[in-house]
N, C-alpha and C positions, 0 to 999 in steps of 0.2 A: 932369408928366402927368398928368390926369385920367383915372380908371378909374370905370367907372358897374358897380355891381353890381346887378342884378336879383333882388331876392327878400330879405326881410329876417327870414327863420328863422335856426334856431340856425347854420347852416352858412353861410348868408349873412353874416349878422353876424361871424362868427368870421375870415372870409376878408377882410371888409373891414377889421378890425381889424389883422389882419396886415400889409395893404398900406398901410395909413394910417400904422402904425409904423414903416414902410419910407420914410416920406416922401412917397408919393404923396397927390395930392389925390382924395379917394375921395367918391362921392355914392352913397348907399345907397337905393336907391328900396321904399319900403314901400307895399303896397297900402292898409294901414290908417294913415289920417291919426294917429290916437292913437300908433302907433309912431314915425312919421318926427316927431312934436312932442315926443315924450319922448327921443328920440336928440339934437335939436338943442337942447332946454333943459336935459337932465340929464345927456347924454352916457351914458346908458345907455338901453338896450332894455328896456322894461319887461316885454315878452311873453317875450324868448328871452334866454339868459345874461344874465339881470337882474343878478348880481352883478358883471360885467366892465365896467370903465370903459372908454368908447373914446376916441378921440384927438380932439382937436379940429378936428384937419384931415380928420375923417370926417362928413360932413354927411348929411343924410337929405333926401328928397324923396319927395311923395305924387303928383305929376305926372310921367309918363315923358318929356314934353318936355325938362323941366327937368334931371332925372336924367341925359339922354343927352347934353344940350350939351355940345359940344366933346370926349366921351368919345374916347380914343385906343384904349382896350381895353373891351370888354364882356364882363361875366362875367354868366352866366345860373344864378341859384340857386333856380329853383323846381322843385317836383316834376315827374317824367316827365309822369303825366296831364294838366299844365296847361301844357306847353312849348310845343304849338303855338300856344295861345291867346297865350300873351306874346310870343312872337316874332312874330306877328302884328301885334301891337298895338307893336311897337319898329321893325317894317319900313320902314315910310314915314317914319321919324323919322329913320334911318340914312342919312346922305348919301356916307360915304365908307366903303370896303372895310377897315374896322378888324378886327383878330383879334376873335373869338367864341368865348369858353370856356364850355364847359358843365360844370356840378358835378353833373347830376342822374345818378341809378343806377336806370336801368329801362327797359323797352319800352312803347311805346305800344299802350293797347288798341284792337282793331279793323284798325289797319293792320299792327300786328307791326314798326313802325320804330323803329330805334334812334335817341337823341336827337339823332346828328350828321345823320341823314338828315331827321328832322323839321326840324331848323335849319335844313338845306341849302334843302329844299323851300318855306319860308318866307320866308328873305330874297331880296333882287333878286341879280341875276347880280352877279358880282365876288366874292362871297363865299366860292365854291366850296371855295378853299383856304386860307382863313381859319380854318377852324372847327376848333376842339380841344375836348378833354376831359381833365378831371382825375379822377384817381381813385386810391384806394390805402385804408390804414387809418387816417383821419383822422377821429377822433371831434371835433365841434366843441368840446365840453367840455374837450378837451385842449388842441388847439389854441389856443384862446383863452387859456390859461395858459401857452402857450410851452413846454408839454411836448414833447421830442425827437419827431418824426416825420418820417416819409418818404412821397413820392407820385410818380406818374408822370403827366407831361401826354401826350397823344399826338395828332399831327396829321399830315395826309397831308404837308404843306409842312414840312421838317425845321427851315428859317429861322424859321418861326413858332412851333413848338414851342421851340426854342432861345430865343427872344424872352420867351416866357410864362416859360420856366423862370428866366430873369433876373430877371424881374420878380418872382416867388413866392420864389425863395431866399433863406431867411435861416439865421442859426446856429441854429435849433431846426427849421426845417422843409426838409427836405433835398428837392429835386425831382429827378427823372429824366426822360428823352424817350425815346417811341418813335415809330414810324410806323404801329403797328397799330390803329388805331381799332376796328375789327371787334372784335378778341381783348379789348380794355380796355373796350369797351361790353358785352359778352356777359359776361364776368366780371362787373363790377360788377352786371349786372341778375340772374343767378343766385345770388350769394352772398347778395343779400337774402332769397331762398325759403327757402335753405341755413339762414340763421340762423333764420328762423320754425321749421323743422323742430327746430332745437336747443333753441329756447325750449320748444316743445311736448314735446320729450324732459326739460327740465327740468323742467317744469309735471306730467309723469305720473310724477317721482320717479326716473327712469332715472339712470344713472352715466354716469363718464368714458368708460367703451368705447363706450355708443352715441352719445356725442358725437363721438367722435374716427372713427367709425365713419361718421357721417353726414357730417361734414366732408369726410372721404377720398373717400367715394364721391359726394358732390355736386360736388367738386373733378373728378371724372371725369366728371360729368353735363356740367357747363360747358365742357369741354375737347372732349368730343365733339362738343359743338353749334358749338362756337366754330370747330374745326379744319373742320367741314363747310362754314362759312360763309368759309373761306379764312384765317382767323387762323392766326398761329403757336402751336404748342403751348408754344411757351417762354413765352408772355407769362402764362399761367395758373399758372405757378411762381413768377411776379413779385409785385409790391407790389398791382397790380390784382386779381389772382387768389388765391393762396394767402393772400397778407399780408392783405387786407380779408376773406377768408374767416376767418381765425383773430381778428380783431379783432372783427367783427361776430357771430360765433357764441358768443364768450366773454364779451363786456364787458356790465357794468352799464348802461353808456351806450345799448347798441345797442336802437334801439326795434322794429328787426324780430325780435330775440330775444325782447324782452320782450313784444310781440305773442303769439307764439305761446305763451310760458306763461300770459299773462293769459287767452287764449282758451279752451285745454284745461281751464283753473279755472273757466270758466263765464261769463266775462264776452262780451259781443257785439262785433263788430267798431265797430258804433255808438258803443259805450259806450267801447272802449277808445280812439278817435280823439277822444271829447270830453275824456276823462280826461287824455290826454297833450298835446294841442293841437298834434301834429306827425304827420307822414305818415308810414307805414311803407309803403316802396314796393313790397316784396314781396307783399303782399296781393292787389293788382292784377297785377302783375309775373307772377305765377304763372299766370295764365289765358291772357297773352300766350304765354308760353313755353309752354302746353300746345297752342297752335294752331301755333304754330312748328314744336315738335318732332315733332308728329303728320303735319304737311305733309313735314316732311323724312325722318320715319320714323327719328328719332332716339329712343333709348330714354332717358328721363328719370324714373325711379320714383318718385324722391324728392319731384320737383316735383310730380308727378301726384299722391303721397300729400297734398300740402299743400293742394292745390285739393280733393281729396273732402273733407277734414277743414272748412277754413276756409267752402266755396262749397256743398258737397254733402251735409252734415249727417252725415257717416260717423263713425261711432264710432271715436276716436283710437287703442284698444289695438286694436279689428279691423283698422283700416289699418296698424298695425305687426305684426301677425300675419300680414297679406297680404304685405306687403314681406317679410318674414322668410322666408316660405313660398315666394318665388318659385322657379322651376327653377334648379338647381345650374349654374353657370358659371363659366370661367375669370376671373381677375383681368385685365382688359385695358381699354382705353379704348376 
């Protein structure tokens, strides 16, 4: 079986390695020819996870038609704000309705669409029930080193989810399935914003109490929003919800947590992006979530606070005082 992975960043590279180690023929598409050449000549991605050796049955291509030729599964490992453009490029090339799996964790600015919605809109008819998403506490740095991890694959069609579960399951990567696309995608998007808030807390010198409070009330925000749009509340207590929230808010590997910490210490978003060469999805997702929550009249004060600090030049300590000084209320979702 040939599997095509579109996007040669850290997560795309880690997933490609996992699949190749299982014996699948993997073609990893890289926009930069230099990355494709380095993978093919040295079996290393010299830009991302450069210390990881890649199997010989993992090849890279810089041309989409070559990367997708004969693919029986397509994995989309591109950032949320570039997903639509990427799917538009691959859409004319895909002849058969093969499973298409998104690894992105965000909401599209402007449309407020989830990634499965974006993919469905841009692919030809016949792919509607072939779209799936993968989400969970899965840092590429750890999965690439075969450190035990778990994740969830969600699809409307349970047969598609089970097929992908079989493909991705390994002794160190345990895969669960569900059919709550809405819940999994909203959890994945919101947790990145809460991770930025957690990083800001670290940067301001706050303690464990603050971070635990942010994570717990952040979980309430994602649950409120998800349930409003028809998600199961149980999804948010699972791997894509509280699982990913814990990992992203606490880990040294978390680009969103790191962004929040660096930002309140004085670095601009542009500088952080240049220094890390990675996309922290939450920086733009928070804007889309504010639009969604306002239209739905869902209270998301932590998300709004992140928007104020990142995009409206509000003083972080003033924003903290505002959050803490809101009208007293009962604890509920």
